[in-house]
N, C-alpha and C positions, 0 to 999 in steps of 0.2 A: 469654192469654198467661201463661206461668210466668215469674217472675223469673230471676235468676243465682242458682244454689245453688252455694253455698261447699264445695270440695272437703272433705271429714273428712280426718283423720288418716289412717285406713283407706285410702282412697282416693290420698293422694300417696303412703303406703307403698307401695300396688300399682303406682301409676305407677311409683315409684324401680325398684321391683322388674323392672319388665317393660322399664324402659329398661337396666338392668344387663345383663337375659337378651338383650336386643336386640346390645349391643354384645359381648357375648360370643360369640354366633351368628355374627354378624359378622367378629370375630377368628378363630374357628373353621373359617371358611368361606375364610379367606385362603389361598393356596397356600404350601406350604414351599418355604425356599431349595433341596430337592433336587426340585422336581416338574420336569417334562420342561417345561412350558410356561414357568415361571420362567427355567429353563436356555437353554431357546431365546430368549428375549427378551433375556438376557444375552449372548449369542452375538451377536445382531442387533446390538445396541447396540456391542459391542467391534468388529464388522466396519464399522459407520459411523464410530466413531473412527478405527480403522486408515485408511477411507478418507479422511476429514477430513486427518488427517496427512498422507497421501500426497498430496495436493493442495497443502495448504499448503507442504509442501517442493518441490512442483512450482512453484507460484508464488514462492517464494524464489530457487529455480535461475534462474528467467525473468527476476526482477528484477535478480540478478548479472549475466545476460547483458544485459540494457538496459543496466544502469549501465557495463557494460565497453563497448558498441558507443556510447554517448553520451560517454565518456570517449575512445573512438577518433575518433570524430565531433569532438570538441571540439580533440585534439591535430591532428588534420588541419586543421582551421580555424584554430588559431595557426599553423601551419607556414604556412598558404597566406598569411595575413594579414603575419606575418614575411617571407615572400618578396616580396608585393605593397610593403611598406614599402621593402624594398631595392632593387625594380626602381625605385622612386619616388626613391630617393633617387640612384641612379644616374642617372635620367632628368634629375634637377634637376642634379646636377654635371656632366651632358652638357650642356645647356643652358646651365648659368653658366659654361662654358669655352667654348661657342660664342658666347655675348653677349660674353665676353672678348676672344676673338679677333676679333669684330667691331669691338670696342671700339678694341682695338688697332690696327687695319687703318685703322679711321676718324682714329687718331692720328698713323698712319705718313704716312696721305693727306694730311693737314693738314700735316705736316712737311714733306714733300717739296712742297709747292705753297709754301711759305714760302720755300725754297732757290732 
């Protein structure tokens, strides 16, 4: 079995030249900006971006509508709560008046018995 052979200067120079040639070939094989395939991919990307933007705008519109619905529901709930508080206050006032009338009637009855 032979040992590792240290590459000489000429071998390294040849390998570098080959690497540069491969890179240059790869660059030359790349399609230019006016190539139909490149233009088609660019048009597809633009169409996808437009579709994403349209979907984003639709989501924003839906969010705004949802916020409006929530605000309307909150206003209805607040109005209902205020109405319930007013009714409770009116019921409490009526109950207090009824109690006062009963208390006054008891007082008058007690006074009537003393005479």
